[in-house]
N, C-alpha and C positions, 0 to 999 in steps of 0.2 A: 504494500500500500504506500503510495507516494506521500510526501510531506504535506502537500495541499489537501489531499483527501483526509489525512489524519487530522489536520487542523480543522477542517470542516466537520469531521465526525466529533472532534472534541468540543467544538462550539455547540453542536446539536446536543451532546450529552449534558453540557452545563446549562443550556437553556431549559432542557427537560428538568434538570435538578432545580433550577431557579423557580420554575413554576410549582413543582412539588413542595418546595420550601415555603413559598408564599401561601400555599394552601394550609400548611401546618401553622404558619403565623396567624392566619385568620381563625383557624379552628382553636388554637391555643388561647387567643384573646376572647373568642366567643364563649368558651367553656370556663374561663377563669372565675366568673361569679358562682359557679357550681362546685368549684374545687373543694371548698370547705365542708360541703354537705353530702357529696356523692363520692364514695371511695374510688369508683371506676374512673371518674373524671380527674381525680387527683393522680391516679396512676397514669392516665393518658397525658395529663399536663406535664408531669415530670419527664415522661418519655420524650415528648416533643421538645421540651426545653433542654434536654441533654444533648441535642444535636442541631436544632434548627438555626439558632443564631451563629454558632461556630461555623456551620456550613454556609450560611448566608454571607458571612464575612469572607470565607474562603472563595466563594463564587465571585464576590465583588473584587477581590484581589486578582482573580484569574482574568476577568475582563478589563482590569485596570492596566494590564500590560499593553493594551492597544493605544491608550491615551494618557499615560502618566506624565510624559514629558512634552516639552515644546508648546506650540500654540494650542493644540488640542487639549493638553493637560491644563493650561491656564484657563481656557474657556470653560472646561468642566468644573474647575474649582469655583469660578464665578457663578456658574449655574447652580451648584450646590448651595452656595451662599444665598442666592436669590430664593431658591426653594425653601431654605430654612426660614428666611425672613417672612415669606408669604404664608407658609403653613404654621409657623409659630404664632403669627398674628391672627390667622384664621381660627385656629383651635382655641387660643386664649379668648378671642372675642366671643366665640360661640359658647364657651364655658361660662363666661360672665353674664351674657345677655340672654341666652336661650336655655342651655342645659343647667345653669345655676349650680355648678359643681364647686364644692368648697375644698380647701386643703391643697390646692394646686399653686405652685410657685410660678407666677407669671413674670418671667424675666427672660430676656434674650440670652442671658448667661446660664440659664438652667433649661436645657432642652425639654420640650413638652412631650412626655410619654415616649411614643415611638420615634419622635424626631431626634432622639439621641443618635440614631444611626446616621443621619445627615451630618451632624457635627463631627462624629467620630470618623466618618468616611473622609471628610476633608483632612482631618489630622493624620489618618493612616497614609494618605497620599503624600502629605508633607513630610512625614517621618521617613517614608520609603525613599523619597527624593533625597532627604538628608543622609540616608545610608547608601546612596547610589554606588559609592566606591567600595563598599564592604562585600565580602564574600557571603554566600548564603548561610554558611555556618555561623558567622559573626552576627548577621542580621537576626537569625532565629534565636541565638543565645541571648542577644540583647532583648528581644521581644519577650522571651520567657522570663528573664530576670525582672524586666520592667513590669510585666504582668503580675508577678509575685510581690514586688516591692511597693507597688501603688496601693496595695491594701493596708500598708502601715501608715499612710499619710493621715494626719490629724485634721481632716476636713471632710465635708459631705461630698461623696464621690459623684453626685449628679451635676455639680457645677462644671460647666464646659464639657460635660460628659468625659471628664478626665479618667475616671475609673474604668469605664467600659472601653475607652480608647486603648488603654494599655492592656487590659485583661484580654481583649480579643485581637490585639496586634499580631500574636503568633499565627493566627489563622489567616490573616491578610497576607502575611509574608509567605506562608505556604501556598496560598492561592496564586500569588503573583509568580512564583517559581514552579508551579505545578507542571509536571511532565505527563501529558495525557498518554503518549506512547508507552511509557513505563507503567502507567496505571492500567492501560489496556492489556498489557502482557500479564499483569497480576490478576485483574478482575475479569476472568473469562470462565464461562461455564460453571464448573463446580465451585469456584471461588465466590462468584456472585450468589449462588444458592446458599453457600455456607454463611455469607454475610447476612443474607435475609433471615436465616435461622437464628443467628446471633442477635439480630435486631428484635425478633420476636421474644427470644429468651430474656433480653434486657427488659422488655415491657412486662413480662411475667415477674421478673425479680423485683421490679419497682413496685409491683402490686403487693409483694410479700414484705419488702423492707424499705419501701420508699418513705415511710413516715419518719425515719431517722434523719432524713436530709432536709434541712430548712431551705425554703424556696430562695431566700436571699442569695445563697451561693450561686444559684443558676442565673441570676439576673446580671451579675457582674458589676452592679452599680454601687455596692456597699463596701465600706472599709471593714477590716477585721473587727474593729471595736464596735461598729454598728451591728455586726453579726454576732456580737457577744463573746468574741475571742480576744482576750488581752495578752495571750501568751506570746513570747518572743518567737516561738516556732509556728505561729498561725499560718505563715506562708506555705508550710508543708501541706496544709489542707488544700490550698489552691493548686499545688503541684499534683496532688492526688486527683483533684477535680479535672485538671487538664488531661490526665490519663484516661479518666472516664469519658470525657467529651470526645477525645480523639478516637477512642474505641467505639463509642456510640455513633460517631460520624462515619467512620469506616464501615460500620455495619449497615447504616442507612443507605450508603451509596450502592449497596447491592440491589436496591429496589429500582434504581434509576435506569430506564431503557436507553439504549444507544441509538435507536432508530428515530428518524424524523417523523413527526406527527403533528396533529393540531396543537398538542401540548407544547411543542417546540415553538410554534408561533406565539402562543399565549405567553411563553417565557420571555419574549422580547418586550412585553409591556407590564412586567411585574411592578415597576415603579409606581404605576397608576394604582394598582391594588394596594401597595404598601402605604402610600400617602393618603388614599381616600377611604380605606376600610375603617380607619379610626373613627371617622364620622358616623359610620353605620353602627359600630360597637358602642360609641357614646350614646347614640340615639336609643339603642336597644336597652342599655343599662339604666337610662333615665326614664324610660317609658313604663317600667314596671313589668315588662314581659317575663322577666326571670321569676317573678312570683307565681306564674302559672305553668312554668316548665317543670314537669316532674315525670318520673318513670322512664322506662327505656324508649317508649315511643316519642315522647317530647324531646329527649336528648338526641335521638336519631334524626328527628326533623331539624333540630338546631344545627347539628354537624352538617347534614345534607344542605341546609340553607347556606351555611358558610362556604361550602364547596361551590355551590351554584353562583353565589355572589362573587366569589373569586374569579370564576370563568367570565361572568358578566363584565366585571371591571377590567378584564384583560382584553376586551374586544376592541377592534380597530375604531369603532364608532365612538367609544369613550375617549380614545386618544384624539380623534379629530375634534371632538367637542371641547375637551379640557386641556389640550396641548399647551396653550399659552399660560395656563395656571400651573400645570405640573412640570412642564419643561420650558420655562420662560426663556426668551431670547436674551442673549448677552451681547448682541451686536452693538447696542447703544453704549454699553459699558466699555467695550473695546474702542469704539470711536471716541469716547470721552478721554480714555487713556492716551490714545494717539494724539488727540488735540492738545492735551496737557503736556505731552512730551515735546511737541512742536513749539509750544509757547516757551517752554523751559530752555530750548535750544536757541 
């Protein structure tokens, strides 16, 4: 198989993975209000959180290799900044005027719920640019050490998304340097089947012993003190968690198909699902609908609805309608920058 064919097959695989992950993101957020009262939802929630954000960051790193440097990289950083400003303002405005949600820190320095990913994405790119001359081993070692040490900081990890930025940095580094040909040689036939079996076993094990793991460790947004660990060796727990997340992520990759399908096309527009589904979740939680969801039927309908809405938000029509909001143009910012440079000269 030629290099071009391998690259195309790798992009197909990661687009399929990206769509499957955004489905788990939507489902995870949809079932969160039920986690405390339904053991099966607690089990599913832990299973999803064991791999979905690490893999999402890995996929983001993989696609970043196309536009990390140069003009394309600068334009994307500007667009991420605009997306952050737009949706940070939109979510905060709706919370105060329509949803009337209390206890939210409305500040551009404290990313609103899911918007931490935008802030961290920008920082991951800047960090990787800063490590441009380093070898892969040095980059990964720094990322792991930084991910462990950030938990010792005596500050709230949500500010600037500093905690999640460094906690998930190792996965971004791995994604950027990911070798699909090497992965393809490893994950073929029986290996993929074995990975799927391991993923199922993990789900079962979480049902048996998941109660001993506090959710806060899986979010990556809290310091060790906030998690109730003041020991000097608290960082070892994060190292152990990294091991679990790497294993859970490798297991989930067994489910991802290599072939192109409708799911591949949907995977091109996961950004729309990610930024817009929070509005649906917030509307659902404030509407009181969770008060009437009970039993296997109600939960099945909830999960099925989350899947259908994910597909709906990934449709081309949604992109055509909301493209200026979700992917705002940065041309005017580039023009202003050029004009400023000309005046300075």
